[in-house]
Every structure is written in C-alpha cells, then in structure tokens.
C-alpha positions in Angstrom: 0.2 0.1 0.1 1.2 3.4 -0.7 -0.2 6.6 1.5 -0.1 9.9 -0.1 -0.2 13.2 2.0 -0.9 16.3 -0.1 -0.2 19.9 1.6 0.0 23.6 0.4 -3.5 24.2 -0.9 -5.3 27.9 -0.2 -6.7 30.7 -1.1 -5.0 32.8 -3.6 -5.9 35.7 -5.7 -6.2 35.7 -9.5 -2.4 35.8 -10.7 -1.3 34.6 -7.3 1.0 31.4 -7.0 0.7 27.7 -4.8 3.2 25.4 -4.5 1.4 21.8 -3.8 3.5 19.0 -2.3 2.6 14.9 -1.9 4.3 12.9 0.1 4.5 9.1 -0.5 4.9 6.8 2.1 4.3 3.3 2.8 5.3 0.4 -0.2 7.3 3.2 -1.7 9.8 1.2 -3.5 9.5 1.8 -7.6 6.7 4.2 -7.5 6.2 4.8 -11.5 4.3 7.9 -12.6 3.1 10.4 -10.4 0.9 13.1 -10.8 -1.6 15.8 -10.0 -5.4 15.6 -10.7 -8.0 18.2 -9.7 -11.8 18.2 -9.7 -14.1 21.3 -9.6 -17.1 21.2 -7.7 -20.0 19.7 -10.5 -17.1 18.5 -13.1 -15.1 15.3 -13.4 -11.6 14.8 -12.1 -9.0 15.9 -14.6 -5.5 15.3 -14.9 -3.1 18.4 -14.3 -0.3 16.9 -15.0 2.4 13.9 -14.3 5.2 12.8 -14.5 7.1 9.4 -15.2 10.0 7.4 -13.4 12.3 8.9 -16.3 10.8 12.6 -15.6 8.7 12.9 -19.0 6.1 15.5 -18.2 2.8 15.5 -19.6 0.4 18.8 -18.9 -3.3 19.5 -19.4 -3.2 21.9 -21.8 -5.2 24.6 -19.6 -2.2 25.1 -17.5 0.5 24.7 -19.9 3.1 27.3 -19.2 1.5 28.4 -16.2 1.9 25.0 -13.7 5.6 23.2 -13.4 5.6 19.1 -11.8 8.7 18.1 -10.2 9.9 15.4 -8.3 12.8 14.9 -5.7 15.3 12.8 -6.2 14.3 9.5 -4.5 11.1 9.8 -6.7 8.7 10.0 -3.7 7.6 13.5 -3.4 5.8 15.4 -6.4 5.2 18.9 -6.1 3.0 21.5 -8.5 3.9 25.0 -8.9 1.1 26.7 -9.8 1.6 30.2 -11.3 -0.3 32.9 -12.6 -3.6 31.2 -11.3 -6.9 31.9 -12.6 -10.6 31.3 -10.8 -11.1 27.9 -12.9 -8.4 26.6 -11.6 -10.1 26.3 -8.2 -10.4 22.3 -7.7 -9.7 19.9 -5.1 -6.6 18.8 -6.1 -5.5 15.2 -5.5 -2.1 13.8 -6.0 -1.8 9.9 -7.4 0.8 7.3 -8.1 0.6 4.7 -10.2 2.9 1.4 -9.1 2.9 -2.0 -10.6 0.0 -0.9 -12.2 -2.0 -0.1 -9.3 -3.2 3.6 -9.1 -3.2 5.5 -5.4 -4.9 8.8 -4.3 -4.7 10.9 -1.6 -7.4 12.7 0.1 -7.0 16.1 -1.7 -6.2 19.3 -1.1 -8.4 22.8 -1.6 -7.5 25.5 -4.3 -9.3 28.5 -4.1 -8.6 31.3 -6.8 -10.6 34.5 -5.8 -10.8 37.1 -8.2 
C-alpha cells in the first residue's frame, strides 16, 4: 500500500502562485508515474500534470506554461508549482501515483482562486 498526503492548498488571488506538495509513504519502492489531478465542483476529475519515473512530463492544455510538476531525487515526493492562477483553477487537487499498475490517491487539498 502507498499512502499519499498533499499539502500547500489554500486561498489565493487571481494571478498569484501556490506550490502543492505530495509525500508518499508505505510501499514506496518503485513508484512509477506520479501526478496531480483536480476536480472542480460539478465537474469530473481531470489530469493536471504527471511525471514519469524517467522525468517525462505531461500537462493539461489549460495549465501549460503556468504550472510545473517536479519530483525529488528519491522519487517519493511530487510537487506542483502553480503560477498565474485563474479563478477556473479552483478545485480540489489530488495527488496520484502508479505503482505496478495500481493507482493510489491522496485525500486532496483545496485550492481556491478568488477574483
């Protein structure tokens, strides 16, 4: 089992920045792709960004150029630097990791962007 704990969410004005962090614990040997998803009220959960173990990245079109995903050298933490935040970025952000084909999720952290 892998446990994921997110932190760094909060309230920010449009145009501001936040940095989300996610720490993995438990069976952390050989974590593959780690990433961030988000779910806004009334909408489906969507991929924001992910990063493979070989550091290949993938971003949603809506965040390209504004958000940056990164991992630590031990590959047990993943970060999401969010700049130029927009009201439409408001959502619960979930950390996700794939380990041997099994997906694990954190409980989420709320990001609220005010106008």
